[in-house]
HTML snippet that shows the backbone in 3Dmol.js (N, CA, C, O; Angstrom):
<script src="https://3Dmol.org/build/3Dmol-min.js"></script>
<div id="view" style="width:600px;height:400px;position:relative"></div>
<script>
const pdb = `
ATOM      1  N   MET A   1      58.847  14.008  22.115  1.00  0.00           N
ATOM      2  CA  MET A   1      57.656  14.861  22.311  1.00  0.00           C
ATOM      3  C   MET A   1      57.960  16.134  21.695  1.00  0.00           C
ATOM      4  O   MET A   1      57.020  16.714  21.149  1.00  0.00           O
ATOM      5  N   LEU A   2      59.036  16.641  21.684  1.00  0.00           N
ATOM      6  CA  LEU A   2      59.322  18.003  20.953  1.00  0.00           C
ATOM      7  C   LEU A   2      59.261  17.854  19.520  1.00  0.00           C
ATOM      8  O   LEU A   2      58.839  18.778  18.825  1.00  0.00           O
ATOM      9  N   ARG A   3      59.652  16.761  19.023  1.00  0.00           N
ATOM     10  CA  ARG A   3      59.571  16.532  17.594  1.00  0.00           C
ATOM     11  C   ARG A   3      58.087  16.334  17.226  1.00  0.00           C
ATOM     12  O   ARG A   3      57.791  16.598  16.061  1.00  0.00           O
ATOM     13  N   VAL A   4      57.257  15.972  17.931  1.00  0.00           N
ATOM     14  CA  VAL A   4      55.889  15.898  17.611  1.00  0.00           C
ATOM     15  C   VAL A   4      55.124  17.239  17.575  1.00  0.00           C
ATOM     16  O   VAL A   4      54.248  17.497  16.750  1.00  0.00           O
ATOM     17  N   VAL A   5      55.567  18.105  18.604  1.00  0.00           N
ATOM     18  CA  VAL A   5      55.200  19.480  18.724  1.00  0.00           C
ATOM     19  C   VAL A   5      55.618  20.173  17.462  1.00  0.00           C
ATOM     20  O   VAL A   5      54.813  20.763  16.742  1.00  0.00           O
ATOM     21  N   LEU A   6      56.918  20.082  17.214  1.00  0.00           N
ATOM     22  CA  LEU A   6      57.533  20.921  16.049  1.00  0.00           C
ATOM     23  C   LEU A   6      57.078  20.507  14.674  1.00  0.00           C
ATOM     24  O   LEU A   6      56.864  21.328  13.782  1.00  0.00           O
ATOM     25  N   SER A   7      56.918  19.017  14.512  1.00  0.00           N
ATOM     26  CA  SER A   7      56.462  18.711  13.257  1.00  0.00           C
ATOM     27  C   SER A   7      54.983  18.366  12.820  1.00  0.00           C
ATOM     28  O   SER A   7      54.618  18.080  11.679  1.00  0.00           O
ATOM     29  N   VAL A   8      54.218  18.448  13.942  1.00  0.00           N
ATOM     30  CA  VAL A   8      52.808  18.064  13.582  1.00  0.00           C
ATOM     31  C   VAL A   8      51.940  19.279  14.312  1.00  0.00           C
ATOM     32  O   VAL A   8      51.178  19.933  13.599  1.00  0.00           O
ATOM     33  N   LEU A   9      52.032  19.541  15.515  1.00  0.00           N
ATOM     34  CA  LEU A   9      51.185  20.571  16.102  1.00  0.00           C
ATOM     35  C   LEU A   9      51.438  21.925  15.716  1.00  0.00           C
ATOM     36  O   LEU A   9      50.496  22.704  15.580  1.00  0.00           O
ATOM     37  N   LEU A  10      52.585  22.266  15.533  1.00  0.00           N
ATOM     38  CA  LEU A  10      53.065  23.758  15.179  1.00  0.00           C
ATOM     39  C   LEU A  10      52.449  24.106  13.780  1.00  0.00           C
ATOM     40  O   LEU A  10      51.711  25.082  13.647  1.00  0.00           O
ATOM     41  N   PRO A  11      52.766  23.300  12.773  1.00  0.00           N
ATOM     42  CA  PRO A  11      52.261  23.519  11.462  1.00  0.00           C
ATOM     43  C   PRO A  11      50.738  23.619  11.241  1.00  0.00           C
ATOM     44  O   PRO A  11      50.186  24.303  10.379  1.00  0.00           O
ATOM     45  N   LEU A  12      50.100  22.763  12.232  1.00  0.00           N
ATOM     46  CA  LEU A  12      48.718  22.740  12.126  1.00  0.00           C
ATOM     47  C   LEU A  12      47.990  23.704  12.913  1.00  0.00           C
ATOM     48  O   LEU A  12      46.877  24.034  12.503  1.00  0.00           O
ATOM     49  N   LEU A  13      48.436  24.208  13.972  1.00  0.00           N
ATOM     50  CA  LEU A  13      47.877  25.077  14.847  1.00  0.00           C
ATOM     51  C   LEU A  13      48.265  26.718  14.675  1.00  0.00           C
ATOM     52  O   LEU A  13      47.466  27.640  14.838  1.00  0.00           O
ATOM     53  N   LEU A  14      49.507  26.831  14.353  1.00  0.00           N
ATOM     54  CA  LEU A  14      49.888  28.072  14.263  1.00  0.00           C
ATOM     55  C   LEU A  14      49.367  29.061  13.140  1.00  0.00           C
ATOM     56  O   LEU A  14      49.294  30.267  13.379  1.00  0.00           O
ATOM     57  N   PRO A  15      48.999  28.523  11.891  1.00  0.00           N
ATOM     58  CA  PRO A  15      48.266  29.331  10.899  1.00  0.00           C
ATOM     59  C   PRO A  15      46.826  29.546  11.361  1.00  0.00           C
ATOM     60  O   PRO A  15      46.206  30.545  10.997  1.00  0.00           O
ATOM     61  N   THR A  16      46.353  28.735  12.062  1.00  0.00           N
ATOM     62  CA  THR A  16      44.875  28.912  12.592  1.00  0.00           C
ATOM     63  C   THR A  16      44.949  30.044  13.449  1.00  0.00           C
ATOM     64  O   THR A  16      44.280  31.057  13.247  1.00  0.00           O
ATOM     65  N   ALA A  17      45.830  29.893  14.506  1.00  0.00           N
ATOM     66  CA  ALA A  17      45.987  30.946  15.520  1.00  0.00           C
ATOM     67  C   ALA A  17      46.395  32.245  15.103  1.00  0.00           C
ATOM     68  O   ALA A  17      46.136  33.211  15.820  1.00  0.00           O
ATOM     69  N   LEU A  18      47.038  32.388  13.966  1.00  0.00           N
ATOM     70  CA  LEU A  18      47.478  33.569  13.240  1.00  0.00           C
ATOM     71  C   LEU A  18      46.256  34.176  12.638  1.00  0.00           C
ATOM     72  O   LEU A  18      46.062  35.388  12.740  1.00  0.00           O
ATOM     73  N   PHE A  19      45.359  33.327  11.966  1.00  0.00           N
ATOM     74  CA  PHE A  19      44.191  33.919  11.363  1.00  0.00           C
ATOM     75  C   PHE A  19      43.112  34.424  12.349  1.00  0.00           C
ATOM     76  O   PHE A  19      42.352  35.351  12.072  1.00  0.00           O
ATOM     77  N   PHE A  20      43.098  33.751  13.516  1.00  0.00           N
ATOM     78  CA  PHE A  20      42.083  34.271  14.477  1.00  0.00           C
ATOM     79  C   PHE A  20      42.576  35.582  15.182  1.00  0.00           C
ATOM     80  O   PHE A  20      41.824  36.466  15.593  1.00  0.00           O
ATOM     81  N   ALA A  21      44.048  35.586  15.271  1.00  0.00           N
ATOM     82  CA  ALA A  21      44.605  36.830  15.694  1.00  0.00           C
ATOM     83  C   ALA A  21      44.264  38.022  14.654  1.00  0.00           C
ATOM     84  O   ALA A  21      43.709  39.063  15.006  1.00  0.00           O
ATOM     85  N   TYR A  22      44.635  37.762  13.439  1.00  0.00           N
ATOM     86  CA  TYR A  22      44.224  38.562  12.499  1.00  0.00           C
ATOM     87  C   TYR A  22      42.782  39.095  12.284  1.00  0.00           C
ATOM     88  O   TYR A  22      42.517  40.240  11.919  1.00  0.00           O
ATOM     89  N   ALA A  23      41.960  38.197  12.533  1.00  0.00           N
ATOM     90  CA  ALA A  23      40.446  38.545  12.619  1.00  0.00           C
ATOM     91  C   ALA A  23      40.118  39.427  13.641  1.00  0.00           C
ATOM     92  O   ALA A  23      39.477  40.469  13.507  1.00  0.00           O
ATOM     93  N   TRP A  24      40.669  38.887  14.864  1.00  0.00           N
ATOM     94  CA  TRP A  24      40.337  39.880  16.051  1.00  0.00           C
ATOM     95  C   TRP A  24      40.928  41.273  15.857  1.00  0.00           C
ATOM     96  O   TRP A  24      40.331  42.241  16.327  1.00  0.00           O
ATOM     97  N   TYR A  25      42.146  41.431  15.144  1.00  0.00           N
ATOM     98  CA  TYR A  25      42.675  42.713  14.955  1.00  0.00           C
ATOM     99  C   TYR A  25      41.775  43.561  14.077  1.00  0.00           C
ATOM    100  O   TYR A  25      41.414  44.691  14.405  1.00  0.00           O
ATOM    101  N   VAL A  26      41.413  42.931  12.888  1.00  0.00           N
ATOM    102  CA  VAL A  26      40.527  43.584  11.967  1.00  0.00           C
ATOM    103  C   VAL A  26      39.211  43.977  12.503  1.00  0.00           C
ATOM    104  O   VAL A  26      38.665  45.046  12.232  1.00  0.00           O
ATOM    105  N   SER A  27      38.720  43.058  13.283  1.00  0.00           N
ATOM    106  CA  SER A  27      37.557  43.509  14.188  1.00  0.00           C
ATOM    107  C   SER A  27      37.616  44.670  14.995  1.00  0.00           C
ATOM    108  O   SER A  27      36.813  45.596  14.891  1.00  0.00           O
ATOM    109  N   ARG A  28      38.630  44.631  15.861  1.00  0.00           N
ATOM    110  CA  ARG A  28      38.913  45.827  16.827  1.00  0.00           C
ATOM    111  C   ARG A  28      39.144  47.029  15.965  1.00  0.00           C
ATOM    112  O   ARG A  28      38.649  48.094  16.334  1.00  0.00           O
ATOM    113  N   ARG A  29      39.805  46.982  14.917  1.00  0.00           N
ATOM    114  CA  ARG A  29      40.247  48.106  14.087  1.00  0.00           C
ATOM    115  C   ARG A  29      38.820  48.829  13.603  1.00  0.00           C
ATOM    116  O   ARG A  29      38.582  50.035  13.672  1.00  0.00           O
ATOM    117  N   ALA A  30      37.929  47.787  13.094  1.00  0.00           N
ATOM    118  CA  ALA A  30      36.799  48.482  12.567  1.00  0.00           C
ATOM    119  C   ALA A  30      35.764  49.074  13.715  1.00  0.00           C
ATOM    120  O   ALA A  30      34.955  49.974  13.496  1.00  0.00           O
ATOM    121  N   GLN A  31      35.923  48.479  14.829  1.00  0.00           N
ATOM    122  CA  GLN A  31      35.206  49.095  15.962  1.00  0.00           C
ATOM    123  C   GLN A  31      35.782  50.371  16.299  1.00  0.00           C
ATOM    124  O   GLN A  31      35.045  51.342  16.469  1.00  0.00           O
ATOM    125  N   ALA A  32      36.904  50.448  16.400  1.00  0.00           N
ATOM    126  CA  ALA A  32      37.687  51.591  16.785  1.00  0.00           C
ATOM    127  C   ALA A  32      37.376  52.885  15.740  1.00  0.00           C
ATOM    128  O   ALA A  32      37.373  54.058  16.111  1.00  0.00           O
ATOM    129  N   ALA A  33      37.157  52.504  14.578  1.00  0.00           N
ATOM    130  CA  ALA A  33      36.881  53.401  13.537  1.00  0.00           C
ATOM    131  C   ALA A  33      35.339  53.740  13.457  1.00  0.00           C
ATOM    132  O   ALA A  33      34.908  54.607  12.697  1.00  0.00           O
ATOM    133  N   GLY A  34      34.562  53.007  14.280  1.00  0.00           N
ATOM    134  CA  GLY A  34      33.071  53.295  14.301  1.00  0.00           C
ATOM    135  C   GLY A  34      32.388  52.597  13.266  1.00  0.00           C
ATOM    136  O   GLY A  34      31.192  52.830  13.090  1.00  0.00           O
ATOM    137  N   ALA A  35      33.031  51.719  12.513  1.00  0.00           N
ATOM    138  CA  ALA A  35      32.328  50.990  11.559  1.00  0.00           C
ATOM    139  C   ALA A  35      31.770  49.646  12.054  1.00  0.00           C
ATOM    140  O   ALA A  35      32.220  49.066  13.042  1.00  0.00           O
ATOM    141  N   GLU A  36      30.818  49.218  11.341  1.00  0.00           N
ATOM    142  CA  GLU A  36      30.152  47.916  11.691  1.00  0.00           C
ATOM    143  C   GLU A  36      31.193  46.814  11.288  1.00  0.00           C
ATOM    144  O   GLU A  36      31.544  46.732  10.111  1.00  0.00           O
ATOM    145  N   PRO A  37      31.653  46.035  12.163  1.00  0.00           N
ATOM    146  CA  PRO A  37      32.535  44.720  11.657  1.00  0.00           C
ATOM    147  C   PRO A  37      31.694  43.851  10.689  1.00  0.00           C
ATOM    148  O   PRO A  37      30.557  43.469  10.969  1.00  0.00           O
ATOM    149  N   ARG A  38      32.249  43.602   9.681  1.00  0.00           N
ATOM    150  CA  ARG A  38      31.618  42.916   8.417  1.00  0.00           C
ATOM    151  C   ARG A  38      32.669  41.532   8.311  1.00  0.00           C
ATOM    152  O   ARG A  38      33.639  41.291   9.030  1.00  0.00           O
ATOM    153  N   GLN A  39      32.181  40.800   7.280  1.00  0.00           N
ATOM    154  CA  GLN A  39      32.821  39.577   7.091  1.00  0.00           C
ATOM    155  C   GLN A  39      34.394  40.017   6.668  1.00  0.00           C
ATOM    156  O   GLN A  39      34.715  41.017   6.026  1.00  0.00           O
ATOM    157  N   ILE A  40      35.194  39.075   7.162  1.00  0.00           N
ATOM    158  CA  ILE A  40      36.671  39.419   6.963  1.00  0.00           C
ATOM    159  C   ILE A  40      37.198  39.094   5.702  1.00  0.00           C
ATOM    160  O   ILE A  40      36.880  37.970   5.310  1.00  0.00           O
ATOM    161  N   ASP A  41      37.972  39.813   4.891  1.00  0.00           N
ATOM    162  CA  ASP A  41      38.608  39.313   3.698  1.00  0.00           C
ATOM    163  C   ASP A  41      39.732  38.627   4.016  1.00  0.00           C
ATOM    164  O   ASP A  41      40.647  39.244   4.559  1.00  0.00           O
ATOM    165  N   VAL A  42      39.866  37.229   3.736  1.00  0.00           N
ATOM    166  CA  VAL A  42      40.850  36.508   4.298  1.00  0.00           C
ATOM    167  C   VAL A  42      42.116  36.700   3.351  1.00  0.00           C
ATOM    168  O   VAL A  42      41.966  36.532   2.141  1.00  0.00           O
ATOM    169  N   PRO A  43      43.286  37.026   3.842  1.00  0.00           N
ATOM    170  CA  PRO A  43      44.450  37.127   3.143  1.00  0.00           C
ATOM    171  C   PRO A  43      45.076  35.706   2.777  1.00  0.00           C
ATOM    172  O   PRO A  43      46.030  35.266   3.417  1.00  0.00           O
ATOM    173  N   TRP A  44      44.542  35.062   1.802  1.00  0.00           N
ATOM    174  CA  TRP A  44      44.790  33.623   1.355  1.00  0.00           C
ATOM    175  C   TRP A  44      46.294  33.565   1.006  1.00  0.00           C
ATOM    176  O   TRP A  44      47.006  32.696   1.509  1.00  0.00           O
ATOM    177  N   SER A  45      46.735  34.398   0.228  1.00  0.00           N
ATOM    178  CA  SER A  45      48.239  34.304  -0.170  1.00  0.00           C
ATOM    179  C   SER A  45      49.221  34.384   0.952  1.00  0.00           C
ATOM    180  O   SER A  45      50.298  33.790   0.902  1.00  0.00           O
ATOM    181  N   TRP A  46      48.815  35.188   2.058  1.00  0.00           N
ATOM    182  CA  TRP A  46      49.780  35.355   3.168  1.00  0.00           C
ATOM    183  C   TRP A  46      49.508  33.871   4.061  1.00  0.00           C
ATOM    184  O   TRP A  46      50.402  33.244   4.631  1.00  0.00           O
ATOM    185  N   LEU A  47      48.308  33.558   4.033  1.00  0.00           N
ATOM    186  CA  LEU A  47      48.208  32.336   4.791  1.00  0.00           C
ATOM    187  C   LEU A  47      48.916  31.002   4.083  1.00  0.00           C
ATOM    188  O   LEU A  47      49.433  30.100   4.742  1.00  0.00           O
ATOM    189  N   ALA A  48      48.862  31.028   2.860  1.00  0.00           N
ATOM    190  CA  ALA A  48      49.583  29.974   2.029  1.00  0.00           C
ATOM    191  C   ALA A  48      50.894  30.068   2.233  1.00  0.00           C
ATOM    192  O   ALA A  48      51.528  29.032   2.432  1.00  0.00           O
ATOM    193  N   ILE A  49      51.534  31.302   2.223  1.00  0.00           N
ATOM    194  CA  ILE A  49      53.138  31.376   2.360  1.00  0.00           C
ATOM    195  C   ILE A  49      53.449  30.980   3.748  1.00  0.00           C
ATOM    196  O   ILE A  49      54.420  30.237   3.896  1.00  0.00           O
ATOM    197  N   ALA A  50      52.674  31.417   4.964  1.00  0.00           N
ATOM    198  CA  ALA A  50      53.114  31.209   6.122  1.00  0.00           C
ATOM    199  C   ALA A  50      52.939  29.531   6.245  1.00  0.00           C
ATOM    200  O   ALA A  50      53.771  28.899   6.897  1.00  0.00           O
ATOM    201  N   GLY A  51      51.979  28.948   5.681  1.00  0.00           N
ATOM    202  CA  GLY A  51      51.777  27.435   5.791  1.00  0.00           C
ATOM    203  C   GLY A  51      53.040  26.625   5.238  1.00  0.00           C
ATOM    204  O   GLY A  51      53.627  25.682   5.768  1.00  0.00           O
ATOM    205  N   MET A  52      53.307  27.303   3.943  1.00  0.00           N
ATOM    206  CA  MET A  52      54.543  26.699   3.297  1.00  0.00           C
ATOM    207  C   MET A  52      55.923  26.855   4.144  1.00  0.00           C
ATOM    208  O   MET A  52      56.788  25.983   4.234  1.00  0.00           O
ATOM    209  N   LEU A  53      55.950  27.991   4.677  1.00  0.00           N
ATOM    210  CA  LEU A  53      57.177  28.282   5.665  1.00  0.00           C
ATOM    211  C   LEU A  53      57.255  27.246   6.826  1.00  0.00           C
ATOM    212  O   LEU A  53      58.286  26.651   7.141  1.00  0.00           O
ATOM    213  N   LEU A  54      56.061  27.106   7.416  1.00  0.00           N
ATOM    214  CA  LEU A  54      55.873  26.237   8.565  1.00  0.00           C
ATOM    215  C   LEU A  54      56.270  24.642   8.069  1.00  0.00           C
ATOM    216  O   LEU A  54      56.940  23.896   8.784  1.00  0.00           O
ATOM    217  N   VAL A  55      55.845  24.326   6.986  1.00  0.00           N
ATOM    218  CA  VAL A  55      56.161  22.925   6.406  1.00  0.00           C
ATOM    219  C   VAL A  55      57.609  22.874   6.308  1.00  0.00           C
ATOM    220  O   VAL A  55      58.210  21.898   6.756  1.00  0.00           O
ATOM    221  N   LEU A  56      58.255  23.901   5.727  1.00  0.00           N
ATOM    222  CA  LEU A  56      59.724  23.927   5.470  1.00  0.00           C
ATOM    223  C   LEU A  56      60.443  23.816   6.762  1.00  0.00           C
ATOM    224  O   LEU A  56      61.327  22.979   6.944  1.00  0.00           O
ATOM    225  N   ILE A  57      60.073  24.630   7.615  1.00  0.00           N
ATOM    226  CA  ILE A  57      60.620  24.618   8.991  1.00  0.00           C
ATOM    227  C   ILE A  57      60.531  23.296   9.675  1.00  0.00           C
ATOM    228  O   ILE A  57      61.483  22.897  10.347  1.00  0.00           O
ATOM    229  N   SER A  58      59.516  22.642   9.551  1.00  0.00           N
ATOM    230  CA  SER A  58      59.239  21.463  10.307  1.00  0.00           C
ATOM    231  C   SER A  58      60.097  20.321   9.691  1.00  0.00           C
ATOM    232  O   SER A  58      60.636  19.480  10.410  1.00  0.00           O
ATOM    233  N   LEU A  59      60.202  20.319   8.386  1.00  0.00           N
ATOM    234  CA  LEU A  59      60.880  19.390   7.521  1.00  0.00           C
ATOM    235  C   LEU A  59      62.433  19.554   7.806  1.00  0.00           C
ATOM    236  O   LEU A  59      63.148  18.558   7.910  1.00  0.00           O
ATOM    237  N   ALA A  60      62.899  20.757   7.921  1.00  0.00           N
ATOM    238  CA  ALA A  60      64.369  21.067   8.245  1.00  0.00           C
ATOM    239  C   ALA A  60      64.596  20.519   9.721  1.00  0.00           C
ATOM    240  O   ALA A  60      65.636  19.916   9.989  1.00  0.00           O
ATOM    241  N   ILE A  61      63.601  20.737  10.680  1.00  0.00           N
ATOM    242  CA  ILE A  61      63.815  20.305  12.034  1.00  0.00           C
ATOM    243  C   ILE A  61      63.955  18.686  12.031  1.00  0.00           C
ATOM    244  O   ILE A  61      64.797  18.064  12.679  1.00  0.00           O
ATOM    245  N   ASN A  62      62.972  18.127  11.180  1.00  0.00           N
ATOM    246  CA  ASN A  62      63.021  16.702  11.148  1.00  0.00           C
ATOM    247  C   ASN A  62      64.341  16.054  10.571  1.00  0.00           C
ATOM    248  O   ASN A  62      64.753  14.978  11.005  1.00  0.00           O
ATOM    249  N   VAL A  63      65.035  16.814   9.493  1.00  0.00           N
ATOM    250  CA  VAL A  63      66.187  16.284   9.042  1.00  0.00           C
ATOM    251  C   VAL A  63      67.282  16.543  10.159  1.00  0.00           C
ATOM    252  O   VAL A  63      68.115  15.660  10.365  1.00  0.00           O
ATOM    253  N   ILE A  64      67.307  17.614  10.820  1.00  0.00           N
ATOM    254  CA  ILE A  64      68.331  17.929  11.771  1.00  0.00           C
ATOM    255  C   ILE A  64      68.276  16.891  12.928  1.00  0.00           C
ATOM    256  O   ILE A  64      69.296  16.264  13.214  1.00  0.00           O
ATOM    257  N   TYR A  65      67.119  16.696  13.597  1.00  0.00           N
ATOM    258  CA  TYR A  65      66.845  15.928  14.909  1.00  0.00           C
ATOM    259  C   TYR A  65      66.490  14.594  14.649  1.00  0.00           C
ATOM    260  O   TYR A  65      66.697  13.765  15.534  1.00  0.00           O
ATOM    261  N   GLY A  66      65.924  14.203  13.442  1.00  0.00           N
ATOM    262  CA  GLY A  66      65.294  12.784  13.154  1.00  0.00           C
ATOM    263  C   GLY A  66      66.156  11.921  12.310  1.00  0.00           C
ATOM    264  O   GLY A  66      65.655  10.927  11.784  1.00  0.00           O
ATOM    265  N   HIS A  67      67.513  12.237  12.118  1.00  0.00           N
ATOM    266  CA  HIS A  67      68.269  11.369  11.246  1.00  0.00           C
ATOM    267  C   HIS A  67      68.703  10.077  11.899  1.00  0.00           C
ATOM    268  O   HIS A  67      68.740  10.007  13.127  1.00  0.00           O
ATOM    269  N   THR A  68      69.025   9.075  11.153  1.00  0.00           N
ATOM    270  CA  THR A  68      69.486   7.835  11.605  1.00  0.00           C
ATOM    271  C   THR A  68      70.891   7.517  10.936  1.00  0.00           C
ATOM    272  O   THR A  68      71.278   8.117   9.933  1.00  0.00           O
ATOM    273  N   GLU A  69      71.522   6.664  11.483  1.00  0.00           N
ATOM    274  CA  GLU A  69      72.796   6.217  10.726  1.00  0.00           C
ATOM    275  C   GLU A  69      72.528   5.541   9.472  1.00  0.00           C
ATOM    276  O   GLU A  69      71.561   4.824   9.216  1.00  0.00           O
ATOM    277  N   LYS A  70      73.607   5.887   8.637  1.00  0.00           N
ATOM    278  CA  LYS A  70      73.440   5.228   7.283  1.00  0.00           C
ATOM    279  C   LYS A  70      73.718   3.727   7.334  1.00  0.00           C
ATOM    280  O   LYS A  70      74.651   3.160   7.902  1.00  0.00           O
ATOM    281  N   GLY A  71      72.707   3.192   6.616  1.00  0.00           N
ATOM    282  CA  GLY A  71      72.569   1.670   6.493  1.00  0.00           C
ATOM    283  C   GLY A  71      71.583   1.106   7.564  1.00  0.00           C
ATOM    284  O   GLY A  71      71.416  -0.112   7.625  1.00  0.00           O
ATOM    285  N   SER A  72      70.967   1.893   8.355  1.00  0.00           N
ATOM    286  CA  SER A  72      69.981   1.501   9.232  1.00  0.00           C
ATOM    287  C   SER A  72      68.811   0.888   8.693  1.00  0.00           C
ATOM    288  O   SER A  72      68.437   1.322   7.604  1.00  0.00           O
ATOM    289  N   LYS A  73      68.137  -0.052   9.237  1.00  0.00           N
ATOM    290  CA  LYS A  73      67.134  -0.870   8.753  1.00  0.00           C
ATOM    291  C   LYS A  73      65.768  -0.551   9.633  1.00  0.00           C
ATOM    292  O   LYS A  73      65.783  -0.668  10.858  1.00  0.00           O
ATOM    293  N   TYR A  74      64.800  -0.212   9.037  1.00  0.00           N
ATOM    294  CA  TYR A  74      63.452  -0.206   9.813  1.00  0.00           C
ATOM    295  C   TYR A  74      62.840  -1.512   9.897  1.00  0.00           C
ATOM    296  O   TYR A  74      62.798  -2.224   8.893  1.00  0.00           O
ATOM    297  N   GLU A  75      62.384  -1.873  10.950  1.00  0.00           N
ATOM    298  CA  GLU A  75      61.634  -2.897  11.439  1.00  0.00           C
ATOM    299  C   GLU A  75      60.229  -2.701  11.711  1.00  0.00           C
ATOM    300  O   GLU A  75      59.860  -2.267  12.802  1.00  0.00           O
ATOM    301  N   PRO A  76      59.431  -2.993  10.793  1.00  0.00           N
ATOM    302  CA  PRO A  76      57.876  -2.586  11.021  1.00  0.00           C
ATOM    303  C   PRO A  76      57.258  -3.286  12.350  1.00  0.00           C
ATOM    304  O   PRO A  76      57.724  -4.323  12.821  1.00  0.00           O
ATOM    305  N   ALA A  77      56.197  -2.615  12.870  1.00  0.00           N
ATOM    306  CA  ALA A  77      55.582  -3.054  13.903  1.00  0.00           C
ATOM    307  C   ALA A  77      54.951  -4.561  13.699  1.00  0.00           C
ATOM    308  O   ALA A  77      54.559  -4.886  12.579  1.00  0.00           O
ATOM    309  N   ARG A  78      54.878  -5.306  14.607  1.00  0.00           N
ATOM    310  CA  ARG A  78      54.569  -6.760  14.360  1.00  0.00           C
ATOM    311  C   ARG A  78      53.820  -7.220  15.656  1.00  0.00           C
ATOM    312  O   ARG A  78      53.780  -6.480  16.639  1.00  0.00           O
ATOM    313  N   LEU A  79      53.239  -8.428  15.641  1.00  0.00           N
ATOM    314  CA  LEU A  79      52.631  -9.156  16.771  1.00  0.00           C
ATOM    315  C   LEU A  79      53.628 -10.277  17.105  1.00  0.00           C
ATOM    316  O   LEU A  79      54.082 -11.101  16.311  1.00  0.00           O
ATOM    317  N   GLU A  80      53.900 -10.161  18.466  1.00  0.00           N
ATOM    318  CA  GLU A  80      54.679 -11.438  19.022  1.00  0.00           C
ATOM    319  C   GLU A  80      53.814 -11.982  20.183  1.00  0.00           C
ATOM    320  O   GLU A  80      53.530 -11.222  21.109  1.00  0.00           O
ATOM    321  N   ASN A  81      53.409 -13.185  20.177  1.00  0.00           N
ATOM    322  CA  ASN A  81      52.709 -13.693  21.310  1.00  0.00           C
ATOM    323  C   ASN A  81      51.589 -13.033  21.720  1.00  0.00           C
ATOM    324  O   ASN A  81      51.298 -12.931  22.911  1.00  0.00           O
ATOM    325  N   GLY A  82      50.833 -12.502  20.690  1.00  0.00           N
ATOM    326  CA  GLY A  82      49.566 -11.719  20.975  1.00  0.00           C
ATOM    327  C   GLY A  82      49.760 -10.223  21.393  1.00  0.00           C
ATOM    328  O   GLY A  82      48.780  -9.522  21.645  1.00  0.00           O
ATOM    329  N   LYS A  83      51.066  -9.737  21.464  1.00  0.00           N
ATOM    330  CA  LYS A  83      51.389  -8.488  21.781  1.00  0.00           C
ATOM    331  C   LYS A  83      52.020  -7.674  20.716  1.00  0.00           C
ATOM    332  O   LYS A  83      52.822  -8.185  19.934  1.00  0.00           O
ATOM    333  N   LEU A  84      51.654  -6.312  20.655  1.00  0.00           N
ATOM    334  CA  LEU A  84      52.106  -5.557  19.513  1.00  0.00           C
ATOM    335  C   LEU A  84      53.429  -4.980  19.905  1.00  0.00           C
ATOM    336  O   LEU A  84      53.557  -4.219  20.864  1.00  0.00           O
ATOM    337  N   VAL A  85      54.377  -5.356  19.157  1.00  0.00           N
ATOM    338  CA  VAL A  85      55.774  -4.846  19.201  1.00  0.00           C
ATOM    339  C   VAL A  85      56.012  -3.514  18.255  1.00  0.00           C
ATOM    340  O   VAL A  85      56.010  -3.608  17.027  1.00  0.00           O
ATOM    341  N   PRO A  86      56.211  -2.304  18.925  1.00  0.00           N
ATOM    342  CA  PRO A  86      56.315  -1.228  17.820  1.00  0.00           C
ATOM    343  C   PRO A  86      57.491  -1.272  16.981  1.00  0.00           C
ATOM    344  O   PRO A  86      58.519  -1.847  17.341  1.00  0.00           O
ATOM    345  N   GLY A  87      57.366  -0.669  15.852  1.00  0.00           N
ATOM    346  CA  GLY A  87      58.282  -0.496  14.870  1.00  0.00           C
ATOM    347  C   GLY A  87      59.559   0.274  15.464  1.00  0.00           C
ATOM    348  O   GLY A  87      59.482   1.106  16.368  1.00  0.00           O
ATOM    349  N   ARG A  88      60.701  -0.106  14.852  1.00  0.00           N
ATOM    350  CA  ARG A  88      61.822   0.730  15.417  1.00  0.00           C
ATOM    351  C   ARG A  88      62.990   0.713  14.106  1.00  0.00           C
ATOM    352  O   ARG A  88      62.871   0.011  13.102  1.00  0.00           O
ATOM    353  N   VAL A  89      63.981   1.536  14.345  1.00  0.00           N
ATOM    354  CA  VAL A  89      65.039   1.589  13.379  1.00  0.00           C
ATOM    355  C   VAL A  89      66.269   0.781  14.119  1.00  0.00           C
ATOM    356  O   VAL A  89      66.698   0.981  15.256  1.00  0.00           O
ATOM    357  N   ARG A  90      66.654  -0.058  13.286  1.00  0.00           N
ATOM    358  CA  ARG A  90      67.753  -0.871  13.883  1.00  0.00           C
ATOM    359  C   ARG A  90      69.115  -0.579  13.255  1.00  0.00           C
ATOM    360  O   ARG A  90      69.214  -0.597  12.028  1.00  0.00           O
ATOM    361  N   GLU A  91      70.137  -0.318  14.005  1.00  0.00           N
ATOM    362  CA  GLU A  91      71.487   0.053  13.495  1.00  0.00           C
ATOM    363  C   GLU A  91      72.271  -1.019  13.066  1.00  0.00           C
ATOM    364  O   GLU A  91      73.404  -0.818  12.627  1.00  0.00           O
TER     365      GLU A  91
END
`;
const viewer = $3Dmol.createViewer("view");
viewer.addModel(pdb, "pdb");
viewer.setStyle({}, {cartoon: {color: "spectrum"}});
viewer.zoomTo();
viewer.render();
</script>
């Protein structure tokens, strides 16, 4: 479960959450200055850098926690007697 959260959910949801936090901050700052909130200029370069860093972090976590023994074989999912047997790594 932790691996799913760190390798899938975190890279997908954290940049979105950061953008909404940034949009909220810019909007509040504009209101405090007495200006009318307008369309937000999106910091695309910072968002791209943050996304790349999150992908690298998730790949590193996958390498650290998701390794298998050398020489292991992957058995794909298959049907046996009408039931689905999930894939697994056999040592």
